[in-house]
N, C-alpha and C positions, 0 to 999 in steps of 0.2 A: 395398476402399476405397483411394483414392489416398493417398499420403503428403502431408503438408503441404508438404514440400520440392518435390514435383512441382507443386503449385499455385503456390508462390512463383516457381519457375523459369518456368512458363508465363505468368504475369502480368507479372513484372518482368525476366526474363532473368537471365543469370548474373552480370552486373556488379552489379546491385542486390542479388542474392542474396548475393554475397560482401562487399558493403558498399563496393566500390571507388568507386561513384558519389559517395560522400561523403568521399573522401580516406582510404580505408582504415578505414572506420568500425568494422569488426568486429575491429580490433586496437588500438583507441584505449584508452589507459590513463586512465580517468576518475576515478582515485582522489584526485587533488589537489583542493584548494579552488579554486573558479572565480574568475577575475578579475572584479571588480565585485560580488562577493557582499557584501551589507551586513555590516559588522563586528559589528553588534548581533545578539545571539542572537534567534532567531525564535520568539517566543511565539505560539501559534496555537490555534485551535479548528477544528472541522469541522462540516459539516451532513450528517447521516446521509442517505444516498442509495441504499441497497441496492435492487436490482430483480431478484432471481432469480424464477423460476417455481416453483410447487409444484403438488401434485395432478396430477403428470405432465403439466405444461404448461398445465393448464386455468386456473390462477390466477396472475396476475402480482402479486407484491408490488412496491410502489413507495413507499418510505419518504418520499420528497419529497411525495407526495400524502397518505399516511397521517398525516404530521405537519404537513400544511397549509402546506408551504413555497411551493407554486406560487401560492397566494393571498396569502401574507404575506412574500414574499421581500424586499421593501423594508424591512419591519419587522425581519426577521431580520438582514439585512446592517447595518441601523442599530444593532442590539444589539452586533454585533461591534465596530463603531466606538466605541460608548459604553463598552465594556469597556476600550478602550485597546489592542486587538489590531490588528495590521497585516497578519497572515498568516492565511489561511483555506484549509483543505483543503476543496475544493469539487468535487462530482461532477456533471457534466452527464449527463442521462438518455439514455445511448447507445442504449438499446433503442427509444426513441421518436424519436430524431433521425435515425438512418440507417434510412429506411423501405424502401429497396431499394438495390442497389449504386450507383445514380446519383441517388438522390432523398433529400433531407435536409429536415427541418423545424427551422428555427433560431429560431422565434418566441420561445419562452421563454428559450432560451439567450442570445439577443441582449439581451433585457431584463435578465436577471440580470447578465450580463457588463458591460453598460453601467453598471449601478448600482454594481458593484464598482469599476469604473474611476473613476466619479465620486467615490466615497468614499475613494479612495486605498488600497483593500485589495489586497494582493498574493495572488492565488490560487495554490495548488498544485493544478493542475487534474487531477482524477481522471477518466479516460476510459473505464474499464470497471470496474464495481463489482458483481460476482457475477452478472451476467446479460448476455444478448445479445438482439438483435432477434428477434422471432418467426420471421421469414423465414430466419434463420440456424440455427434449431433449438436447438442446444446446443453444449457444448464438445467433443463428439465429431466435429464437422464440420471436416474438414481445410482447408476454404476460409476458416475464421475468420481466420487471420493476414493473408490477402490483403485481405479486406474491411475488417477493423479498421484495417489500415495506411492504406487509402484514407480512412477516417474521420478518423484522426489527422492526416493531411495537410490535410484540409479545415478541421479545427479550428485548426491552426497558421497556415494562410493567413488564416482569418477573424479570428483574435484575435492579431495579430502582436506585441502588447505583452506577451503571456504568456511567461514564461521557465521557470517551475517546473511540472513535470508528474509525475503518477503514472499511467503508461499503463494498467497493470492492477493493481488493488488486491488485496493478499493472494493472490498466485497459488496458494500451497500450500493455503490454505483454500478457495479457489474450486474447485480440482480435487478436493480431499478431500471436501468437502460435496456436490459434484455427482455424483461418480462412484465414491466408495468408501463413504461413509456413507449415501448414498441420500436426502439431505434435499432438494436443490434440482435444478432444471433436468432433466438426463437421469435423475436419481435411480437411478443404477446402484450396485451394491455389489460391485465387482470390482476386482482389482488391474490388470487390463488396461485397464479403463475409466478408472481413476485415472491411469495412465501416459499414456494417450491425451489426456486432458484437460490434464494437466501439459505435455505436449509442445506442444499447441496454444496454451495460454495464455502460456507462455514465448516461443514463436515470435511470437505476436501482440504481446507487449511489445517484443521486439527489432525487429520490422519496423515497428511503430508509432513507436518511438523514432527509427529511421532516417528516417522521413518527417518527423517533427518537426524533427530536426536539419538536414534539407535547407533548412528555412526559418528555424530558430533554431539555428545551429551552437553557440551558447553555452548551450544548454538545460541546465537542472539537473533531473536525474531523481531524484525522491525515491521510492524503491521501498519502500513499506510492506509489511511481512510480519509475520505473527503469530509472536511469540517463545513457543515452547511447550516443555513438558517433562513426562514422566511418571516419577514416582518409584515404582519397583517394590519393594515391601517383601516380597521373597521371598529366602530364603537363596541359592537358585539362580535366577538371572534366566532368563526365557523368551526365546527368540530373537525372537518376534513383537514383544514390547514394546521390546526393544533395537533392532530394526530400525526401529520407528516413531520412536524418538528420533534415528535417523540420517536417516530420510526427511524430517524437518522442514527439513533444509538443502537438499533437492534442487532446489527452485525457484530458489534463489539460486545454487546450484552451476551449473545450466544457464544462468542469466542472466549470471553473471559469469565463465563459462568456467573454473570451478574443478573440478578432477577429483574426483568423489565417491569414497568408499571402495569397495573391490572388491565388498563385499557388496551395496551399493546399486546399483552398475553391473550386477552380475549380475541383480538384481531388475528393473532397467529393461529389460535385454535379454530376460529371461524373459517380460516382459509387453508386448512389442510395439515397443520402441524398436530401430530398426535401427542398424547401425554407421555408416552414412552420416549418419543424423540426429544421432547422438551427436557425430560429428566436426564437423558443422555448428555445434552448440552450443559446442564447444570451440575454434572458430576464433578467438575473441576477444570482447571485451566490446562492448556496444552503444555508440554515440556519446554525446556529452554528458558532463557531470560527474555521476558516480554517487554518490548519497547513500543509505546503507542506513537505511531507516526500520524501527524495531522497535516493533510494537504489543504492549502488555502489559496484560492483565487478570488479576486474581487467579485467575480460572477457567481461565486458560491452563495453569496448573500443576495436575497431577492426581497423586493417590496411588493406587496399586493395592495393595490389602490382600492378605494371604496367601490369602484365600478368593476372590480375583479381583474383589471389589467395588471400584468406582471412587468416589473422593470428591475434591472440590475442595480443594486444599491452601492456596490463598490466600497467596501471597507467601513460600514457603519459600526459594527461591533469589532471587526478585525480579528486577526489570528489570535491575539492575546486573550481577548474575552471569550471567544468560542472555545479555544483550547483549554482555558482555565476551567470551563464547565466540564469538559471531558476529563481533565485531570482530577477534579473533585469527585467525579463519578467512579473512576477506575484506579486512581492512585498509582499510575505507571510512570516510569521515566518517559520523557517526551522527546520527539524529534520533529522538526519542521521538515516534512519530507517532499513537498512540492510547492512551488509558486512561480508565477510569471504574469506578464501582461502582453497583449498582442501589439502594442504600440512601442516600437523600438526606442523612440525618443523619451517615452515615459518610463521605460524599464529601469534606468538607474535610480530614479526617485522611488519607484515601487520596491526595489531591492533594499534601499535604506529604510523605508517604512517597515518592511518586514523585519529587518534587523532590530529596529527600535522595539518592535513587539517582542522579539526574543529576549533582548536585554531587560525589558520591563518584567517579563514573567520570571526570568532568572533571579531578578532582584527580590522577588517574593519567595525565593527558596525552591521553586519548582525545578527539578533536575532535567534540564534540556541538554540532550546529548549531541545534537547536530542540527545543521541547516542545509537546505538543498535548493539551488536554483534549477528549475526543471524547464527546459532541458539544455543540454550542451549545444545542440543544433536546432535550427528552426523546425517547426512542425508543419503539418499539412492538414487542412480541412477541419480543424478543431472548432472553428466558428460555428459549424453545424453539428458538432459532436461526432464527426466521421460518418454522418448519416448519408451524405452524398459524396461521390468521388469526383471532385471538381479540380483538384490540384491547387487549391488556393493556399498560398504560403502564409503561415502564421509567424510573424516576425518576433518570436518570443525566446529565441535561443541566445546563448552567449556568443554563438557564431551563426552566420547565415548558411544557406545551403551550399554556397561556394567555399565555405570554411573560412570566411573573412570575419574578424571580430566585430561585434556590435558594441555600442557604447556601454552596455551593461557588463561586458567582459572586463573593461578597464575599471568599472566601479567595483566589481567583485575582487579584482586584484588589489585594489586599494583597501577594501575591507579585510582581505587576508593579511596584508602587510600590517594593518593596525591591530587586528584581533587574532591573528593566526596561532598564538600560543596560549589563548585562554583555556581554562579547564572545563570539564563537562558540567561541573556544578559551581556556583559562586564560591570563591575562596577555596576551591577544591585542591589548590596547590598545597594546602596545609595538611591534607589527609592522604592516607593510603586507601585505595579502593580495593577492598578485599571482602571476604565473607565475614571477617571479624568486625567488631565495632571499630569505627574510625579512630585513628590515633594521631596525635599531633606529631609532625615531623620536625618542627622547629621550636626553639624556645621562644616563649612569648613574654 
């Protein structure tokens, strides 16, 4: 099998491969806050749009269809506006849009994007959400970064008013669920398969971002990633579990050119990453302003009991502590990009708990740009990670599948009424957010 680097060089040449075409893109330090970013904190929701395959490729999940968004997109976008939200994490169905390397179907995307523009909603556009087009196969395909980059460029050209993007949603979860846990897409259960999927998805994100930046040099990349941790309750920790707690950083390490721990690097080399590929990832960051999005659900934290049994810990460390670890590692502006619970009656309390986490980390000076309740509408079958198509409703939305508000919708409205005008950093109202050093706007 060819390396993804060979595919990139053959299609784009060495200039594009190195990022030089876009002014040294692979060395750009995108950790600062972008000029022109609204000073107001970005309160958001999202529309669940996952589309992996299961049953070894025989069944395509499409949550936009299963939650009836294709038929009710105007109603759904109207609910976003009605809530008072101005920002929406929104995923276009990549698997059905790019029908071949040079053929695209924009019919639904054009309708939805036009409605968002009409309503004044700012999308954080999600371009790959757990799946690829059938003709690309799965995440083991080294051609994925090349074809995905072409798709990203077409999106950026077609919707030039869009500035905020998530090129590849939850890279680590995508690779792990597809190639190590055997749940989706290629459904492998191997370390080598996992590393291969990881390489290809990170490379896809980097190359896709380069193509977006070609048309929007001021693009803001909100990289959502799952904030996970396993608490091992054994007097002597096992190497496997401790390695897993280190591997959770690997997607962002490769994306942000942050050198991983030696143990992780050896794992990557042992499972198919070449030195040339590693050097390519370490060459520098992608272009654009990079925002680290941390997704947190109580089920992200797990406890391993002495007998090896796994149970969900629900908020032992919490978003604040886990995200603080990520922030110290990467020093990126932060956004809380996903959270929910499946119990509709518990959801308002969970919302407030997450907001306390946001306020606490902001108090320490960490620049948190936004918060997201995910999602707008209830989801389906996520209690099994979409592994089985049963049609079980997950009551985690601001609205149910009949588009009736759940209690958490009223709680979110209350939060917006109280905090809707806060700034993206604590006391940020005193400063201008520009590329220049911050300056006081008021006399003290």
